[in-house]
C-alpha positions as CSV (number, residue, x, y, z in Angstrom):
1,M,106.2,101.1,92.8
2,C,104.7,104.6,93.0
3,A,101.2,103.1,92.9
4,C,102.1,101.0,96.0
5,V,103.5,104.1,97.8
6,I,100.4,106.3,97.2
7,G,97.9,103.4,97.6
8,D,96.4,103.5,94.1
9,V,94.5,100.2,93.9
10,E,93.2,100.9,90.4
11,I,96.7,101.5,89.0
12,V,98.2,98.4,90.8
13,N,95.4,96.3,89.3
14,L,96.1,97.8,85.9
15,L,99.8,97.2,86.1
16,I,99.2,93.6,87.1
17,A,96.8,93.1,84.2
18,M,99.6,94.5,82.0
19,E,101.9,91.8,83.4
20,A,104.2,94.3,85.2
21,D,106.8,92.6,87.3
22,I,105.5,92.8,90.9
23,N,108.8,91.4,92.2
24,L,110.9,94.2,90.7
25,V,113.7,95.5,92.9
26,E,115.1,98.7,91.5
27,N,116.0,100.7,94.6
28,E,118.9,101.1,97.0
29,V,117.4,99.0,99.8
30,G,116.1,95.9,97.9
31,W,112.4,96.6,98.4
32,T,109.8,95.0,96.2
33,P,106.5,96.8,95.6
34,L,105.1,94.7,98.5
35,F,107.6,96.3,100.8
36,F,106.5,99.8,99.7
37,A,102.8,98.9,100.2
38,V,103.6,97.6,103.7
39,G,105.8,100.6,104.5
40,H,102.9,102.9,103.7
41,G,100.2,100.8,105.4
42,H,98.2,100.1,102.3
43,I,96.5,96.8,103.3
44,D,94.4,96.5,100.2
45,I,97.4,96.6,98.0
46,V,99.3,94.2,100.3
47,N,96.4,91.8,99.8
48,I,96.4,92.2,96.1
49,L,100.2,91.6,95.8
50,C,100.1,88.6,98.2
51,E,97.4,87.0,96.2
52,E,99.2,87.6,92.9
53,N,102.4,86.1,94.2
54,P,102.5,84.5,97.7
55,K,106.2,83.7,97.3
56,N,106.8,87.5,97.5
57,L,106.1,87.2,101.2
58,N,109.6,85.6,101.7
59,H,111.6,88.4,100.1
60,V,114.4,89.8,102.2
61,D,115.7,93.3,101.6
62,D,119.4,94.4,101.5
63,Y,119.4,94.6,105.3
64,G,118.0,91.1,105.8
65,Q,114.6,92.4,106.8
66,T,111.3,90.8,105.9
67,I,107.9,92.5,105.5
68,L,107.2,91.3,109.1
69,H,110.2,93.3,110.4
70,L,108.8,96.4,108.6
71,A,105.2,95.9,109.7
72,S,106.3,95.2,113.3
73,S,108.6,98.3,113.4
74,E,105.8,100.5,112.0
75,G,103.2,99.3,114.4
76,L,101.0,97.9,111.7
77,T,99.0,95.4,113.8
78,Q,96.7,94.2,111.1
79,L,99.6,93.5,108.7
80,V,101.6,91.8,111.5
81,S,98.6,89.5,112.1
82,L,98.3,88.8,108.4
83,F,101.9,87.9,108.0
84,L,102.0,85.7,111.1
85,Q,98.9,83.9,109.7
86,K,100.9,83.4,106.5
87,G,103.7,81.7,108.5
88,L,106.4,84.5,108.5
89,D,108.8,83.9,111.4
90,P,108.9,86.5,114.1
91,T,112.3,85.2,115.3
92,Q,114.0,85.5,111.9
93,P,117.0,87.9,112.4
94,D,118.0,90.6,110.0
95,A,121.6,91.4,109.1
96,D,122.1,93.1,112.5
97,G,120.6,90.2,114.3
98,S,117.3,92.0,115.1
99,T,114.0,90.1,114.8
100,P,110.5,91.4,114.2
101,I,110.0,91.0,118.0
102,D,113.1,93.2,118.7
103,V,111.9,96.0,116.4
104,A,108.2,95.9,117.5
105,D,106.8,99.4,117.8
106,N,104.4,98.7,120.6
107,Q,103.2,96.2,123.2
108,E,100.2,95.3,121.1
109,I,102.5,93.9,118.4
110,L,104.5,92.0,121.1
111,D,101.3,90.6,122.5
112,L,100.0,89.6,119.1
113,I,103.3,87.8,118.3
114,S,103.2,86.0,121.6
115,H,99.6,85.0,121.2
116,F,100.1,83.8,117.7
117,S,103.2,81.8,118.7
118,D,101.1,80.0,121.3
119,I,98.4,79.2,118.8
120,S,100.7,78.1,116.0
121,K,102.4,75.5,118.2
122,N,99.1,73.6,118.0
123,D,98.0,74.6,114.5
124,P,100.8,75.5,112.1
125,P,100.0,78.2,109.5
126,D,99.5,77.3,105.8
127,P,101.9,79.5,103.9
128,T,100.5,78.3,100.5
129,S,97.1,79.9,101.1
130,S,96.5,83.3,99.6
131,C,96.4,86.4,101.8
């Protein structure tokens, strides 16, 4: 997880090659390494972890939040866009009932979610494709 926090792509790739568990949850909030990479804005590591295990995108932490909640609340527009393309639901509530829309850090995130929602009505995302 430390490699995901500091953004060390080389170590992340080495750990994956050594078959480290990229879904490991050993912390007080239920975060996987993907959550840590998102929380620190390491897009390159997010892409690696998504490609390695696309199912990891659907993990919910101990507060009911998804990586889309986290990216939205941190104002990480590029990651919000990626997760919307992957089919994550911006209306999914966390344990307190807050959605990624509710916790959006800025208007750009809200506009992106609104724009993507309009597009996805006509062309649903493919959650099985890699990041």
